[in-house]
C-alpha positions as protocol buffer text, in pm:
chain_id: "A"
residue {
  index: 1
  type: VAL
  ca { x: 10217 y: 12095 z: 9157 }
}
residue {
  index: 2
  type: LEU
  ca { x: 9941 y: 11882 z: 9224 }
}
residue {
  index: 3
  type: SER
  ca { x: 10056 y: 11542 z: 9493 }
}
residue {
  index: 4
  type: GLU
  ca { x: 9859 y: 11336 z: 9672 }
}
residue {
  index: 5
  type: GLU
  ca { x: 9818 y: 11554 z: 10015 }
}
residue {
  index: 6
  type: LEU
  ca { x: 9754 y: 11862 z: 9788 }
}
residue {
  index: 7
  type: LEU
  ca { x: 9442 y: 11612 z: 9674 }
}
residue {
  index: 8
  type: SER
  ca { x: 9307 y: 11521 z: 9979 }
}
residue {
  index: 9
  type: VAL
  ca { x: 9267 y: 11833 z: 10101 }
}
residue {
  index: 10
  type: ILE
  ca { x: 9110 y: 11958 z: 9802 }
}
residue {
  index: 11
  type: ASP
  ca { x: 8880 y: 11682 z: 9718 }
}
residue {
  index: 12
  type: ARG
  ca { x: 8660 y: 11659 z: 10041 }
}
residue {
  index: 13
  type: ASP
  ca { x: 8352 y: 11672 z: 10186 }
}
residue {
  index: 14
  type: HIS
  ca { x: 8390 y: 12038 z: 10279 }
}
residue {
  index: 15
  type: THR
  ca { x: 8050 y: 12047 z: 10383 }
}
residue {
  index: 16
  type: ASP
  ca { x: 8059 y: 11778 z: 10664 }
}
residue {
  index: 17
  type: ASP
  ca { x: 8440 y: 11934 z: 10755 }
}
residue {
  index: 18
  type: VAL
  ca { x: 8269 y: 12313 z: 10793 }
}
residue {
  index: 19
  type: SER
  ca { x: 7980 y: 12123 z: 10981 }
}
residue {
  index: 20
  type: ARG
  ca { x: 8184 y: 11972 z: 11219 }
}
residue {
  index: 21
  type: LEU
  ca { x: 8478 y: 12176 z: 11298 }
}
residue {
  index: 22
  type: ASN
  ca { x: 8215 y: 12480 z: 11390 }
}
residue {
  index: 23
  type: SER
  ca { x: 8051 y: 12175 z: 11663 }
}
residue {
  index: 24
  type: ALA
  ca { x: 8398 y: 12063 z: 11760 }
}
residue {
  index: 25
  type: LEU
  ca { x: 8549 y: 12454 z: 11829 }
}
residue {
  index: 26
  type: SER
  ca { x: 8220 y: 12596 z: 11895 }
}
residue {
  index: 27
  type: LEU
  ca { x: 8213 y: 12839 z: 11647 }
}
residue {
  index: 28
  type: HIS
  ca { x: 7969 y: 13126 z: 11537 }
}
residue {
  index: 29
  type: GLY
  ca { x: 7827 y: 13395 z: 11457 }
}
residue {
  index: 30
  type: ASP
  ca { x: 8091 y: 13578 z: 11217 }
}
residue {
  index: 31
  type: GLY
  ca { x: 8358 y: 13333 z: 11337 }
}
residue {
  index: 32
  type: GLU
  ca { x: 8163 y: 13011 z: 11211 }
}
residue {
  index: 33
  type: LEU
  ca { x: 8409 y: 12864 z: 10850 }
}
residue {
  index: 34
  type: VAL
  ca { x: 8199 y: 12846 z: 10568 }
}
residue {
  index: 35
  type: ASP
  ca { x: 8120 y: 12607 z: 10292 }
}
residue {
  index: 36
  type: ILE
  ca { x: 8292 y: 12684 z: 10060 }
}
residue {
  index: 37
  type: PRO
  ca { x: 8656 y: 12545 z: 9884 }
}
residue {
  index: 38
  type: PRO
  ca { x: 8945 y: 12535 z: 10146 }
}
residue {
  index: 39
  type: HIS
  ca { x: 9241 y: 12782 z: 10112 }
}
residue {
  index: 40
  type: ILE
  ca { x: 9545 y: 12559 z: 10005 }
}
residue {
  index: 41
  type: PHE
  ca { x: 9822 y: 12789 z: 9969 }
}
residue {
  index: 42
  type: VAL
  ca { x: 9972 y: 13074 z: 9778 }
}
residue {
  index: 43
  type: GLY
  ca { x: 10317 y: 13134 z: 9657 }
}
residue {
  index: 44
  type: ASN
  ca { x: 10513 y: 12989 z: 9323 }
}
residue {
  index: 45
  type: ILE
  ca { x: 10570 y: 12670 z: 9536 }
}
residue {
  index: 46
  type: SER
  ca { x: 10706 y: 12530 z: 9206 }
}
residue {
  index: 47
  type: LYS
  ca { x: 11026 y: 12764 z: 9197 }
}
residue {
  index: 48
  type: LEU
  ca { x: 11086 y: 12876 z: 9509 }
}
residue {
  index: 49
  type: ASN
  ca { x: 11435 y: 12803 z: 9591 }
}
residue {
  index: 50
  type: HIS
  ca { x: 11552 y: 12577 z: 9883 }
}
residue {
  index: 51
  type: GLY
  ca { x: 11670 y: 12763 z: 10180 }
}
residue {
  index: 52
  type: ASP
  ca { x: 11597 y: 13128 z: 10004 }
}
residue {
  index: 53
  type: CYS
  ca { x: 11233 y: 13138 z: 10132 }
}
residue {
  index: 54
  type: ILE
  ca { x: 10975 y: 13203 z: 10445 }
}
residue {
  index: 55
  type: LEU
  ca { x: 10674 y: 12968 z: 10508 }
}
residue {
  index: 56
  type: LEU
  ca { x: 10448 y: 13217 z: 10670 }
}
residue {
  index: 57
  type: MET
  ca { x: 10122 y: 13057 z: 10854 }
}
residue {
  index: 58
  type: GLY
  ca { x: 9849 y: 13213 z: 10966 }
}
residue {
  index: 59
  type: ILE
  ca { x: 9516 y: 13088 z: 11206 }
}
residue {
  index: 60
  type: ASN
  ca { x: 9301 y: 13083 z: 10913 }
}
residue {
  index: 61
  type: PRO
  ca { x: 9176 y: 13260 z: 10617 }
}
residue {
  index: 62
  type: ARG
  ca { x: 8954 y: 13566 z: 10608 }
}
residue {
  index: 63
  type: LEU
  ca { x: 8631 y: 13573 z: 10432 }
}
residue {
  index: 64
  type: SER
  ca { x: 8584 y: 13900 z: 10206 }
}
residue {
  index: 65
  type: GLN
  ca { x: 8204 y: 13971 z: 10052 }
}
residue {
  index: 66
  type: ASN
  ca { x: 8411 y: 14217 z: 9785 }
}
residue {
  index: 67
  type: GLU
  ca { x: 8367 y: 14098 z: 9425 }
}
residue {
  index: 68
  type: LYS
  ca { x: 8700 y: 14050 z: 9315 }
}
residue {
  index: 69
  type: PHE
  ca { x: 8728 y: 13840 z: 9644 }
}
residue {
  index: 70
  type: GLU
  ca { x: 8439 y: 13598 z: 9504 }
}
residue {
  index: 71
  type: ARG
  ca { x: 8564 y: 13603 z: 9201 }
}
residue {
  index: 72
  type: VAL
  ca { x: 8902 y: 13374 z: 9266 }
}
residue {
  index: 73
  type: ASN
  ca { x: 8848 y: 13256 z: 9602 }
}
residue {
  index: 74
  type: ILE
  ca { x: 8493 y: 13118 z: 9581 }
}
residue {
  index: 75
  type: ASN
  ca { x: 8392 y: 13089 z: 9234 }
}
residue {
  index: 76
  type: LEU
  ca { x: 8693 y: 12983 z: 9039 }
}
residue {
  index: 77
  type: PRO
  ca { x: 8773 y: 12692 z: 9302 }
}
residue {
  index: 78
  type: THR
  ca { x: 8422 y: 12585 z: 9308 }
}
residue {
  index: 79
  type: ARG
  ca { x: 8431 y: 12593 z: 8911 }
}
residue {
  index: 80
  type: CYS
  ca { x: 8746 y: 12379 z: 8895 }
}
residue {
  index: 81
  type: LEU
  ca { x: 8673 y: 12139 z: 9174 }
}
residue {
  index: 82
  type: SER
  ca { x: 8291 y: 12071 z: 9045 }
}
residue {
  index: 83
  type: ALA
  ca { x: 8495 y: 12019 z: 8661 }
}
residue {
  index: 84
  type: TYR
  ca { x: 8767 y: 11768 z: 8824 }
}
residue {
  index: 85
  type: ARG
  ca { x: 8456 y: 11600 z: 9000 }
}
residue {
  index: 86
  type: GLN
  ca { x: 8277 y: 11526 z: 8683 }
}
residue {
  index: 87
  type: SER
  ca { x: 8546 y: 11424 z: 8502 }
}
residue {
  index: 88
  type: GLY
  ca { x: 8819 y: 11279 z: 8723 }
}
residue {
  index: 89
  type: ASN
  ca { x: 9056 y: 11491 z: 8508 }
}
residue {
  index: 90
  type: LEU
  ca { x: 9296 y: 11677 z: 8723 }
}
residue {
  index: 91
  type: LYS
  ca { x: 9407 y: 11924 z: 8436 }
}
residue {
  index: 92
  type: ASP
  ca { x: 9065 y: 12052 z: 8524 }
}
residue {
  index: 93
  type: LEU
  ca { x: 9212 y: 12199 z: 8856 }
}
residue {
  index: 94
  type: ASP
  ca { x: 9491 y: 12365 z: 8640 }
}
residue {
  index: 95
  type: ASP
  ca { x: 9326 y: 12731 z: 8682 }
}
residue {
  index: 96
  type: TRP
  ca { x: 9297 y: 12733 z: 9043 }
}
residue {
  index: 97
  type: LEU
  ca { x: 9625 y: 12629 z: 9141 }
}
residue {
  index: 98
  type: TYR
  ca { x: 9782 y: 12843 z: 8835 }
}
residue {
  index: 99
  type: PHE
  ca { x: 9605 y: 13126 z: 9017 }
}
residue {
  index: 100
  type: GLN
  ca { x: 9729 y: 13019 z: 9370 }
}
residue {
  index: 101
  type: GLU
  ca { x: 10084 y: 13002 z: 9263 }
}
residue {
  index: 102
  type: ASN
  ca { x: 10072 y: 13355 z: 9139 }
}
residue {
  index: 103
  type: TYR
  ca { x: 9842 y: 13463 z: 9355 }
}
residue {
  index: 104
  type: PHE
  ca { x: 10138 y: 13727 z: 9467 }
}
residue {
  index: 105
  type: LEU
  ca { x: 10138 y: 13902 z: 9121 }
}
residue {
  index: 106
  type: GLN
  ca { x: 9743 y: 13942 z: 9068 }
}
residue {
  index: 107
  type: GLU
  ca { x: 9538 y: 14195 z: 9094 }
}
residue {
  index: 108
  type: GLU
  ca { x: 9288 y: 14022 z: 9321 }
}
residue {
  index: 109
  type: ARG
  ca { x: 9556 y: 13953 z: 9601 }
}
residue {
  index: 110
  type: ASN
  ca { x: 9513 y: 14065 z: 9929 }
}
residue {
  index: 111
  type: LYS
  ca { x: 9683 y: 14370 z: 9939 }
}
residue {
  index: 112
  type: SER
  ca { x: 9653 y: 14507 z: 10258 }
}
residue {
  index: 113
  type: HIS
  ca { x: 9776 y: 14219 z: 10498 }
}
residue {
  index: 114
  type: PHE
  ca { x: 10008 y: 14099 z: 10196 }
}
residue {
  index: 115
  type: GLY
  ca { x: 10189 y: 14415 z: 10131 }
}
residue {
  index: 116
  type: LYS
  ca { x: 10343 y: 14445 z: 10471 }
}
residue {
  index: 117
  type: PHE
  ca { x: 10495 y: 14159 z: 10488 }
}
residue {
  index: 118
  type: GLY
  ca { x: 10644 y: 14160 z: 10186 }
}
residue {
  index: 119
  type: HIS
  ca { x: 10813 y: 14539 z: 10230 }
}
residue {
  index: 120
  type: TRP
  ca { x: 10890 y: 14390 z: 10595 }
}
residue {
  index: 121
  type: PHE
  ca { x: 11016 y: 14089 z: 10463 }
}
residue {
  index: 122
  type: GLY
  ca { x: 11228 y: 14246 z: 10108 }
}
residue {
  index: 123
  type: SER
  ca { x: 11382 y: 14558 z: 10299 }
}
residue {
  index: 124
  type: ARG
  ca { x: 11508 y: 14342 z: 10620 }
}
residue {
  index: 125
  type: TRP
  ca { x: 11586 y: 13987 z: 10440 }
}
residue {
  index: 126
  type: PHE
  ca { x: 11567 y: 13972 z: 10070 }
}
residue {
  index: 127
  type: GLN
  ca { x: 11723 y: 14321 z: 9974 }
}
residue {
  index: 128
  type: ASP
  ca { x: 11891 y: 14177 z: 9623 }
}
residue {
  index: 129
  type: THR
  ca { x: 11499 y: 14118 z: 9508 }
}
residue {
  index: 130
  type: TYR
  ca { x: 11333 y: 14415 z: 9736 }
}
residue {
  index: 131
  type: TYR
  ca { x: 11545 y: 14695 z: 9550 }
}
residue {
  index: 132
  type: ARG
  ca { x: 11559 y: 14538 z: 9180 }
}
residue {
  index: 133
  type: TYR
  ca { x: 11180 y: 14685 z: 9245 }
}
residue {
  index: 134
  type: SER
  ca { x: 11003 y: 15043 z: 9397 }
}
residue {
  index: 135
  type: GLY
  ca { x: 10694 y: 15064 z: 9563 }
}
residue {
  index: 136
  type: ALA
  ca { x: 10407 y: 14793 z: 9542 }
}
residue {
  index: 137
  type: GLU
  ca { x: 10619 y: 14612 z: 9324 }
}
residue {
  index: 138
  type: ALA
  ca { x: 10921 y: 14591 z: 9495 }
}
residue {
  index: 139
  type: SER
  ca { x: 10659 y: 14347 z: 9752 }
}
residue {
  index: 140
  type: GLN
  ca { x: 10465 y: 14149 z: 9524 }
}
residue {
  index: 141
  type: MET
  ca { x: 10825 y: 14033 z: 9382 }
}
residue {
  index: 142
  type: THR
  ca { x: 10929 y: 13956 z: 9726 }
}
residue {
  index: 143
  type: LEU
  ca { x: 10661 y: 13762 z: 9805 }
}
residue {
  index: 144
  type: HIS
  ca { x: 10638 y: 13567 z: 9420 }
}
residue {
  index: 145
  type: ASN
  ca { x: 10994 y: 13511 z: 9455 }
}
residue {
  index: 146
  type: HIS
  ca { x: 11066 y: 13397 z: 9873 }
}
residue {
  index: 147
  type: VAL
  ca { x: 10714 y: 13346 z: 10069 }
}
residue {
  index: 148
  type: VAL
  ca { x: 10424 y: 13101 z: 10054 }
}
residue {
  index: 149
  type: GLU
  ca { x: 10191 y: 13110 z: 10282 }
}
residue {
  index: 150
  type: VAL
  ca { x: 9959 y: 12876 z: 10442 }
}
residue {
  index: 151
  type: ASP
  ca { x: 9672 y: 12873 z: 10752 }
}
residue {
  index: 152
  type: ALA
  ca { x: 9682 y: 12572 z: 11038 }
}
residue {
  index: 153
  type: LEU
  ca { x: 9308 y: 12541 z: 10937 }
}
residue {
  index: 154
  type: GLN
  ca { x: 9195 y: 12561 z: 10597 }
}
residue {
  index: 155
  type: TYR
  ca { x: 8832 y: 12694 z: 10636 }
}
residue {
  index: 156
  type: PHE
  ca { x: 8729 y: 13088 z: 10571 }
}
residue {
  index: 157
  type: SER
  ca { x: 8533 y: 13295 z: 10832 }
}
residue {
  index: 158
  type: LYS
  ca { x: 8466 y: 13640 z: 10842 }
}
residue {
  index: 159
  type: SER
  ca { x: 8649 y: 13696 z: 11184 }
}
residue {
  index: 160
  type: ALA
  ca { x: 8954 y: 13471 z: 11361 }
}
residue {
  index: 161
  type: SER
  ca { x: 8759 y: 13355 z: 11707 }
}
residue {
  index: 162
  type: ILE
  ca { x: 8971 y: 13031 z: 11732 }
}
residue {
  index: 163
  type: GLU
  ca { x: 9033 y: 12925 z: 12112 }
}
residue {
  index: 164
  type: PRO
  ca { x: 9391 y: 12815 z: 12085 }
}
residue {
  index: 165
  type: SER
  ca { x: 9373 y: 12511 z: 12332 }
}
residue {
  index: 166
  type: ARG
  ca { x: 9071 y: 12356 z: 12159 }
}
residue {
  index: 167
  type: PHE
  ca { x: 9215 y: 12379 z: 11851 }
}
residue {
  index: 168
  type: ALA
  ca { x: 9542 y: 12258 z: 11947 }
}
residue {
  index: 169
  type: ASN
  ca { x: 9357 y: 11982 z: 12134 }
}
residue {
  index: 170
  type: LEU
  ca { x: 9190 y: 11877 z: 11768 }
}
residue {
  index: 171
  type: ILE
  ca { x: 9484 y: 11933 z: 11511 }
}
residue {
  index: 172
  type: GLU
  ca { x: 9619 y: 11588 z: 11518 }
}
residue {
  index: 173
  type: LYS
  ca { x: 9264 y: 11408 z: 11564 }
}
residue {
  index: 174
  type: ASP
  ca { x: 9034 y: 11616 z: 11297 }
}
residue {
  index: 175
  type: PRO
  ca { x: 9084 y: 11450 z: 10955 }
}
residue {
  index: 176
  type: ALA
  ca { x: 9031 y: 11759 z: 10807 }
}
residue {
  index: 177
  type: LEU
  ca { x: 9313 y: 11928 z: 10990 }
}
residue {
  index: 178
  type: VAL
  ca { x: 9516 y: 11617 z: 10977 }
}
residue {
  index: 179
  type: ALA
  ca { x: 9500 y: 11611 z: 10594 }
}
residue {
  index: 180
  type: ASN
  ca { x: 9645 y: 12026 z: 10564 }
}
residue {
  index: 181
  type: MET
  ca { x: 9916 y: 11959 z: 10805 }
}
residue {
  index: 182
  type: ARG
  ca { x: 10000 y: 11638 z: 10579 }
}
residue {
  index: 183
  type: LEU
  ca { x: 9983 y: 11938 z: 10305 }
}
residue {
  index: 184
  type: ILE
  ca { x: 10179 y: 12145 z: 10506 }
}
residue {
  index: 185
  type: GLU
  ca { x: 10421 y: 11907 z: 10575 }
}
residue {
  index: 186
  type: TRP
  ca { x: 10427 y: 11820 z: 10185 }
}
residue {
  index: 187
  type: ILE
  ca { x: 10494 y: 12219 z: 10131 }
}
residue {
  index: 188
  type: ILE
  ca { x: 10772 y: 12221 z: 10333 }
}
residue {
  index: 189
  type: ASP
  ca { x: 10935 y: 11964 z: 10196 }
}
residue {
  index: 190
  type: LYS
  ca { x: 10912 y: 12083 z: 9864 }
}
residue {
  index: 191
  type: VAL
  ca { x: 11056 y: 12437 z: 9921 }
}
residue {
  index: 192
  type: GLN
  ca { x: 11277 y: 12401 z: 10193 }
}
residue {
  index: 193
  type: PRO
  ca { x: 11197 y: 12700 z: 10407 }
}
residue {
  index: 194
  type: LYS
  ca { x: 11475 y: 12886 z: 10593 }
}
residue {
  index: 195
  type: TRP
  ca { x: 11249 y: 12914 z: 10901 }
}
residue {
  index: 196
  type: ILE
  ca { x: 10884 y: 12907 z: 10951 }
}
residue {
  index: 197
  type: GLN
  ca { x: 10695 y: 13247 z: 11066 }
}
residue {
  index: 198
  type: ILE
  ca { x: 10409 y: 13214 z: 11269 }
}
residue {
  index: 199
  type: ASN
  ca { x: 10179 y: 13520 z: 11266 }
}
residue {
  index: 200
  type: GLY
  ca { x: 9925 y: 13562 z: 11523 }
}
residue {
  index: 201
  type: LYS
  ca { x: 9968 y: 13462 z: 11879 }
}
residue {
  index: 202
  type: SER
  ca { x: 9685 y: 13216 z: 11786 }
}
residue {
  index: 203
  type: ASN
  ca { x: 9837 y: 12969 z: 11653 }
}
residue {
  index: 204
  type: TRP
  ca { x: 10117 y: 12977 z: 11934 }
}
residue {
  index: 205
  type: THR
  ca { x: 9979 y: 12672 z: 12149 }
}
residue {
  index: 206
  type: PHE
  ca { x: 9944 y: 12448 z: 11885 }
}
residue {
  index: 207
  type: VAL
  ca { x: 10250 y: 12510 z: 11741 }
}
residue {
  index: 208
  type: ASP
  ca { x: 10418 y: 12461 z: 12086 }
}
residue {
  index: 209
  type: ARG
  ca { x: 10235 y: 12173 z: 12188 }
}
residue {
  index: 210
  type: CYS
  ca { x: 10236 y: 11945 z: 11865 }
}
residue {
  index: 211
  type: PHE
  ca { x: 10535 y: 12085 z: 11642 }
}
residue {
  index: 212
  type: MET
  ca { x: 10806 y: 12201 z: 11870 }
}
residue {
  index: 213
  type: ASP
  ca { x: 11105 y: 11987 z: 11926 }
}
residue {
  index: 214
  type: SER
  ca { x: 11169 y: 12150 z: 12267 }
}
residue {
  index: 215
  type: THR
  ca { x: 10964 y: 12436 z: 12484 }
}
residue {
  index: 216
  type: ALA
  ca { x: 10899 y: 12768 z: 12296 }
}
residue {
  index: 217
  type: LYS
  ca { x: 11116 y: 13029 z: 12412 }
}
residue {
  index: 218
  type: SER
  ca { x: 10967 y: 13369 z: 12487 }
}
residue {
  index: 219
  type: LEU
  ca { x: 11200 y: 13680 z: 12403 }
}
residue {
  index: 220
  type: ASN
  ca { x: 11130 y: 14054 z: 12451 }
}
residue {
  index: 221
  type: ASP
  ca { x: 11361 y: 14305 z: 12354 }
}
residue {
  index: 222
  type: GLY
  ca { x: 11088 y: 14568 z: 12389 }
}
residue {
  index: 223
  type: ASN
  ca { x: 10965 y: 14756 z: 12656 }
}
residue {
  index: 224
  type: THR
  ca { x: 10562 y: 14667 z: 12571 }
}
residue {
  index: 225
  type: PRO
  ca { x: 10387 y: 14324 z: 12503 }
}
residue {
  index: 226
  type: LYS
  ca { x: 10372 y: 14384 z: 12167 }
}
residue {
  index: 227
  type: THR
  ca { x: 10710 y: 14301 z: 12071 }
}
residue {
  index: 228
  type: GLU
  ca { x: 10712 y: 13957 z: 12227 }
}
residue {
  index: 229
  type: ILE
  ca { x: 10833 y: 13691 z: 12037 }
}
residue {
  index: 230
  type: MET
  ca { x: 10861 y: 13303 z: 12072 }
}
residue {
  index: 231
  type: VAL
  ca { x: 11161 y: 13078 z: 11925 }
}
residue {
  index: 232
  type: GLY
  ca { x: 11258 y: 12760 z: 11887 }
}
residue {
  index: 233
  type: HIS
  ca { x: 11251 y: 12446 z: 11630 }
}
residue {
  index: 234
  type: ALA
  ca { x: 10960 y: 12294 z: 11484 }
}
residue {
  index: 235
  type: ARG
  ca { x: 11012 y: 11901 z: 11390 }
}
residue {
  index: 236
  type: ILE
  ca { x: 10751 y: 11912 z: 11052 }
}
residue {
  index: 237
  type: GLY
  ca { x: 10751 y: 11582 z: 10882 }
}
residue {
  index: 238
  type: ARG
  ca { x: 11133 y: 11464 z: 10826 }
}
residue {
  index: 239
  type: ARG
  ca { x: 11303 y: 11818 z: 10909 }
}
residue {
  index: 240
  type: ILE
  ca { x: 11378 y: 12038 z: 11220 }
}
residue {
  index: 241
  type: ILE
  ca { x: 11300 y: 12363 z: 11161 }
}
residue {
  index: 242
  type: PRO
  ca { x: 11395 y: 12721 z: 11301 }
}
residue {
  index: 243
  type: VAL
  ca { x: 11017 y: 12878 z: 11393 }
}
residue {
  index: 244
  type: PHE
  ca { x: 10960 y: 13224 z: 11458 }
}
residue {
  index: 245
  type: MET
  ca { x: 10582 y: 13384 z: 11628 }
}
residue {
  index: 246
  type: HIS
  ca { x: 10490 y: 13698 z: 11666 }
}
residue {
  index: 247
  type: LYS
  ca { x: 10150 y: 13851 z: 11755 }
}
residue {
  index: 248
  type: PHE
  ca { x: 9930 y: 13981 z: 11489 }
}
residue {
  index: 249
  type: LEU
  ca { x: 10039 y: 14309 z: 11309 }
}
residue {
  index: 250
  type: ASN
  ca { x: 9783 y: 14489 z: 11399 }
}
residue {
  index: 251
  type: MET
  ca { x: 9693 y: 14686 z: 11736 }
}
residue {
  index: 252
  type: SER
  ca { x: 9799 y: 14390 z: 11966 }
}
residue {
  index: 253
  type: GLY
  ca { x: 10139 y: 14323 z: 11822 }
}
residue {
  index: 254
  type: PRO
  ca { x: 10397 y: 14487 z: 11617 }
}
residue {
  index: 255
  type: GLN
  ca { x: 10207 y: 14736 z: 11400 }
}
residue {
  index: 256
  type: ARG
  ca { x: 10445 y: 14994 z: 11397 }
}
residue {
  index: 257
  type: LYS
  ca { x: 10777 y: 14983 z: 11151 }
}
residue {
  index: 258
  type: ASP
  ca { x: 10988 y: 15001 z: 11479 }
}
residue {
  index: 259
  type: GLU
  ca { x: 10849 y: 14747 z: 11620 }
}
residue {
  index: 260
  type: ARG
  ca { x: 10852 y: 14529 z: 11347 }
}
residue {
  index: 261
  type: LEU
  ca { x: 11257 y: 14632 z: 11306 }
}
residue {
  index: 262
  type: LEU
  ca { x: 11289 y: 14509 z: 11703 }
}
residue {
  index: 263
  type: ILE
  ca { x: 11156 y: 14171 z: 11656 }
}
residue {
  index: 264
  type: SER
  ca { x: 11380 y: 14124 z: 11361 }
}
residue {
  index: 265
  type: GLU
  ca { x: 11637 y: 14174 z: 11508 }
}
residue {
  index: 266
  type: THR
  ca { x: 11550 y: 13942 z: 11791 }
}
residue {
  index: 267
  type: TRP
  ca { x: 11537 y: 13670 z: 11576 }
}
residue {
  index: 268
  type: ASP
  ca { x: 11816 y: 13740 z: 11359 }
}
residue {
  index: 269
  type: ASN
  ca { x: 12023 y: 13783 z: 11696 }
}
residue {
  index: 270
  type: TRP
  ca { x: 11872 y: 13389 z: 11796 }
}
residue {
  index: 271
  type: TYR
  ca { x: 11868 y: 13265 z: 11416 }
}
residue {
  index: 272
  type: ARG
  ca { x: 12266 y: 13357 z: 11408 }
}
residue {
  index: 273
  type: ASN
  ca { x: 12346 y: 13252 z: 11726 }
}
residue {
  index: 274
  type: GLU
  ca { x: 12118 y: 12903 z: 11700 }
}
residue {
  index: 275
  type: SER
  ca { x: 12287 y: 12837 z: 11314 }
}
residue {
  index: 276
  type: LEU
  ca { x: 12682 y: 12867 z: 11501 }
}
residue {
  index: 277
  type: GLY
  ca { x: 12597 y: 12646 z: 11792 }
}
residue {
  index: 278
  type: ARG
  ca { x: 12413 y: 12354 z: 11568 }
}
């Protein structure tokens, strides 16, 4: 799974990156990026079937202070990266990459966050996988077999407080963000997802400005702003890929199952019509 693009994100001066980005994005308090190894991806990218998976993109990873999180998101990558820098042997990164590829099967996964996506995606789009299992395992196996997750900004913070326009101005200029987008392009080329799903309105501005093949279209078949979505096609590297943007699955967005069902139907109708028209 190791590539030049992945190594260019892993083997950077993260202290310098974090300091520069905190300043450029005017981040402070719980919104400050922290100086630990970056989030690269989670998902079984070596074995996902082309055209049978979704690339899920968030804004930046959330820092937690519990022991399980620190063991696998701080201690493990720090140990692997330190060993690699001393030896120059790429195999020293294997434990880190193995965990990332098998993340959705691990006890340390973020169950509350990703569980919602697994049940949603499985019951809606990957039913053959989902209904072979039950409970949490149905969600896990859907994610493991059909989803890879990345973040637009690879460094952790306690809370996401990134100003969208300021971030959009940086995404094609800052060397750390450029390296991360090259990694995302490589992952897209490798797994060839059915579509890119953007989680959180914080990402809409930069995606629309920097990657959409034409201006994204707003759709809302509900009677609340929570069910607004943006749709269109992104030009990522060599590929043009459908894009489905929705708000966070919390109080500001489609928190309830009926709201997620509605935006799924809105998306599916648009996606079906676009596929027939292209």
